C-alpha positions in Angstrom: 204.3 -58.4 115.2 204.4 -54.7 114.2 205.8 -54.1 110.7 205.0 -50.5 110.1 204.7 -47.7 112.7 202.3 -44.8 111.8 199.7 -43.1 113.9 198.1 -41.2 111.0 196.3 -43.9 109.1 193.2 -42.9 107.2 191.8 -46.4 106.8 192.5 -49.6 108.7 191.8 -52.7 106.6 191.3 -55.9 108.7 191.9 -59.2 107.1 190.9 -62.3 109.0 192.5 -65.6 107.8 193.2 -69.2 108.6 195.2 -71.5 106.3 194.6 -69.2 103.4 197.7 -69.8 101.4 195.7 -70.5 98.2 193.9 -67.1 98.1 195.5 -64.5 100.4 198.1 -63.3 97.8 195.2 -61.7 95.8 193.9 -60.0 98.9 197.3 -58.7 99.9 198.0 -57.4 96.4 194.7 -55.6 96.1 195.4 -53.7 99.3 199.1 -53.0 98.5 198.1 -51.6 95.1 195.6 -49.1 96.4 196.3 -45.5 95.3 195.6 -44.3 98.9 198.8 -44.9 100.8 198.1 -44.1 104.5 196.4 -47.5 104.9 196.9 -49.7 107.9 196.6 -53.4 106.9 196.0 -55.6 109.9 196.2 -59.4 109.6 194.4 -61.4 112.2 195.4 -65.0 111.7 193.9 -68.0 113.5 197.3 -69.7 114.0 197.6 -71.1 110.5 199.8 -74.2 110.0 200.2 -73.8 106.2 202.2 -71.2 104.3 199.8 -68.3 105.0 202.1 -66.4 107.4 205.2 -66.8 105.3 203.3 -65.3 102.3 202.0 -62.4 104.4 205.5 -61.6 105.7 206.6 -61.0 102.1 204.4 -57.9 101.9 206.0 -54.9 103.7 202.8 -52.8 103.4 201.2 -55.0 106.2 201.2 -53.0 109.4 200.4 -55.6 112.0 200.1 -59.4 112.2 198.4 -61.1 115.1 198.5 -64.9 114.9 196.9 -66.9 117.6 194.0 -69.1 118.3 190.6 -67.4 118.4 186.9 -68.1 119.1 185.9 -67.7 115.4 185.9 -65.2 112.7 184.0 -62.5 114.6 186.3 -62.8 117.6 189.1 -62.2 115.2 187.4 -59.2 113.7 186.9 -57.8 117.2 190.7 -58.1 117.8 191.3 -56.2 114.6 188.9 -53.4 115.6 190.6 -53.2 119.0 194.1 -52.6 117.6 193.1 -50.5 114.6 194.5 -47.0 114.5 192.7 -45.7 111.4 189.9 -43.2 111.3 187.9 -45.5 109.1 187.6 -49.3 109.5 186.9 -51.9 106.7 187.2 -55.6 106.4 188.6 -57.6 103.5 188.8 -61.3 104.2 191.3 -63.7 102.6 188.9 -64.8 99.9 188.1 -61.2 98.9 189.8 -58.5 96.8 189.1 -54.9 95.6 188.0 -54.4 92.1 190.4 -51.6 91.3 193.2 -49.5 93.0 190.9 -46.5 93.6 188.4 -48.2 96.0 189.9 -46.9 99.3 190.5 -43.4 97.8 186.8 -43.3 97.0 185.9 -44.4 100.5 188.1 -41.7 102.0 186.8 -39.1 99.7 183.2 -40.0 100.4 183.5 -39.9 104.2 185.6 -36.7 104.0 183.4 -34.7 101.7 180.5 -34.9 104.1 181.6 -34.5 107.7 178.3 -35.9 109.0 178.7 -39.2 107.2 179.6 -42.1 109.4 179.6 -45.1 107.0 179.4 -45.9 103.3 179.0 -49.1 101.3 178.7 -50.4 97.7 178.1 -53.5 95.6 179.8 -56.9 95.5 180.3 -59.7 93.0 180.7 -63.3 94.0 183.1 -65.0 91.7 184.0 -68.7 91.0 186.3 -70.0 93.7 188.8 -71.3 91.1 188.3 -68.9 88.3 187.8 -65.3 89.5 187.0 -64.2 85.9 183.6 -66.0 86.2 180.8 -64.1 87.9 178.4 -66.2 90.0 176.2 -63.6 91.7 176.0 -59.8 91.6 175.1 -58.4 95.0 173.6 -55.1 93.9 172.8 -53.1 97.1 170.7 -50.0 97.4 170.1 -46.9 99.5 169.2 -47.9 103.1 165.6 -47.4 104.1 164.5 -47.8 107.7 163.0 -51.3 108.2 164.9 -52.9 105.3 166.7 -55.5 107.5 163.4 -56.9 108.5 162.8 -57.7 104.9 166.1 -59.5 104.4 168.1 -56.6 103.0 171.7 -56.0 104.1 174.8 -54.3 102.6 177.6 -56.6 101.6 179.9 -56.5 104.6 183.2 -56.4 102.8 182.1 -53.2 101.1 180.9 -51.6 104.4 183.2 -48.9 105.9 182.5 -47.1 109.1 184.3 -44.6 111.3 186.1 -46.3 114.2 184.2 -44.0 116.5 181.0 -45.8 115.5 182.5 -49.1 116.8 183.6 -47.3 120.0 180.1 -45.9 120.6 177.9 -48.8 119.5 179.9 -51.9 120.1 181.7 -54.7 118.3 180.7 -58.1 116.8 178.4 -60.2 118.9 180.0 -63.6 119.5 176.6 -65.2 120.2 176.2 -65.3 116.4 178.4 -67.7 114.5 177.3 -66.9 110.9 175.4 -63.6 111.1 177.2 -61.2 113.4 178.2 -59.0 110.4 174.5 -58.6 109.6 173.8 -57.9 113.2 176.4 -55.2 113.6 175.3 -53.4 110.5 171.7 -53.7 111.7 172.6 -52.1 115.0 174.6 -49.3 113.3 172.0 -48.5 110.6 168.6 -49.5 112.0 169.0 -49.1 115.7 171.5 -46.3 116.1 170.7 -44.6 112.8 174.2 -43.6 111.8 174.3 -41.4 108.7 175.4 -43.5 105.7 175.7 -43.4 101.9 175.3 -46.0 99.3 177.8 -45.8 96.4 176.5 -47.6 93.3 179.8 -49.2 92.3 181.3 -52.6 92.7 184.2 -52.3 95.2 184.8 -56.0 96.1 184.9 -59.4 94.5 184.5 -62.4 96.8 185.3 -66.0 96.0 182.2 -68.2 96.5 182.7 -70.9 99.1 183.2 -69.0 102.3 181.8 -70.4 105.6 178.4 -68.8 105.3 177.8 -69.7 101.7 179.5 -73.1 101.5 176.2 -75.1 101.8 172.5 -74.7 102.1 172.6 -75.7 105.8 174.8 -72.8 106.7 172.7 -70.4 104.6 169.6 -71.6 106.5 171.4 -71.3 109.9 172.6 -67.8 109.1 169.1 -66.7 108.3 167.8 -68.2 111.6 170.5 -66.1 113.3 169.4 -63.0 111.5 165.8 -63.5 112.6 167.2 -64.0 116.2 169.2 -60.7 115.8 166.1 -58.9 114.6 164.1 -60.0 117.6 167.0 -59.1 120.0 167.2 -55.7 118.5 163.5 -55.1 118.9 162.6 -55.4 115.3 159.6 -57.5 114.1 159.8 -59.7 111.0 157.5 -62.3 109.5 159.6 -65.5 109.1 157.9 -66.6 106.0 158.1 -63.3 104.3 161.7 -62.9 105.4 162.8 -66.3 103.9 160.8 -65.6 100.7 162.5 -62.1 100.3 165.9 -63.6 101.0 165.4 -66.3 98.4 164.2 -63.7 95.8 167.1 -61.5 96.5 169.6 -64.4 96.1 167.9 -65.5 92.8 168.0 -62.0 91.5 171.8 -61.8 92.2 172.3 -64.9 90.2 170.1 -63.8 87.3 171.9 -60.4 87.2 175.4 -61.7 87.6 176.5 -60.4 84.2 174.7 -57.1 84.4 177.0 -54.2 83.3 178.7 -52.7 86.3 180.6 -49.6 87.3 
């Protein structure tokens, strides 16, 4: 379903959802209220059977809705990349929302001020699933240093924006991974293909805790096993023990610093 026709989008925001009636309004509002107006908001829905689609259709800023069965969240993301018309691509899932109305303007400005830049990213805060005023974890990222992925480092995917040409050159999400394909694709972009990127020390996204990856310790463990597999597949070495210790330390640090003053 095409709701808006425009071939001059600066940014395509892809929102993947399934039975998201409880949270998707916040996501839709945060995109609708952005000061940057030439935004393409694409919804990839996994054939929801609740009120998700009826809610989405109340937002005329949405450019395209695809609702059909898929092979999982990363298959849905690939569908979004395929149809995206924007110069820049970002992902905002139905549990996520932008922290203010200037986020996408900042992304556009960052990638336009330096023509050699191909991606940028920032910080993220996990909030309580039922009370978004309560911070649970502060994912404070940092400047990318070669070899960081082997040590358990990774940018928060909802804050990661890359040129569409990067996807066209280096490929989409690998469906072999069920929980860590976002980590793998950023690893391939940054570590393997060495695209030029910039870290912006601001919080751009808040995410409700309770998503598929973080909903229990089993999924967290399985995700980390997939990351180790992706490291090996991409020709990068990593000590499993050191990797898990570093990941645990980073997660604990995010919890301890959850109320750190932020930009």
